[in-house]
N, C-alpha and C positions, 0 to 999 in steps of 0.2 A: 161338449156334447153337440152333435149335429142332428137336426130334425128337418124333415122335408115339410115345406109349406106350399100351399096352393094359393096363387095370386090370380085374381080374376077382376076384369073391369066391372065396376058397379053400375047398376041401372041408373043411379042418381049422379053419376060422374065419380071420378076417383077410382079407388081400388079396394076390394075386399080381400083379406088374406086369412087363411085358417090352417090349423095343424091337424091333419087327419089322425095322428096318433094320440092327440090330446083332445078328447071330446069337449066341445064347448069353447075351445080356445080360438077366438076369432077377433079380428080387428079390422080397421079401415084406415085409409089415408087418401089425401088429395092426389098424391103422386106415388109411384112405385116405391121410391126411397122412403117416403113418410110411412107408407103402409108397412114396409119391412121393419122400420125402426119401431113402429107401434106394436107389431107382433112380437118382437124381441122382448119388449116390456111385458106384454101379456103373458108370454111363456114364463118369464121370471116370476110373475105373480102367481101363475097357475101352479108352478112347482114349489113355491114357497110354503113350507109347513106352517100350519096355524096351530099354535100351542093350545089354544082353547078347545080345539076339536079332538085333542089327543087324551085318551084316558087309558092308563095302563095298570096292570096288576103289579104288586111289588116284585114278582118274579120275572117281569119282562126285561129283556135285554135289548138295548137300542144300539145299533151299529150303522156306520155310514159306509157305503160302497161307491166306487167310481164306475161310471158306465160310459 
């Protein structure tokens, strides 16, 4: 999966990076490389399903798709 990210210099030094297509998915780093590594981790956590939040009826079908 490929996502566009926005990388900006931070007012406090370092860089802020966020993913426009994933609201609230934002991270920082002291260098561009660190900020990009941190946003990769943030994306993984953002997209990780939380089983506790899922409640389904007995008739629900769950399927995975590739995008």
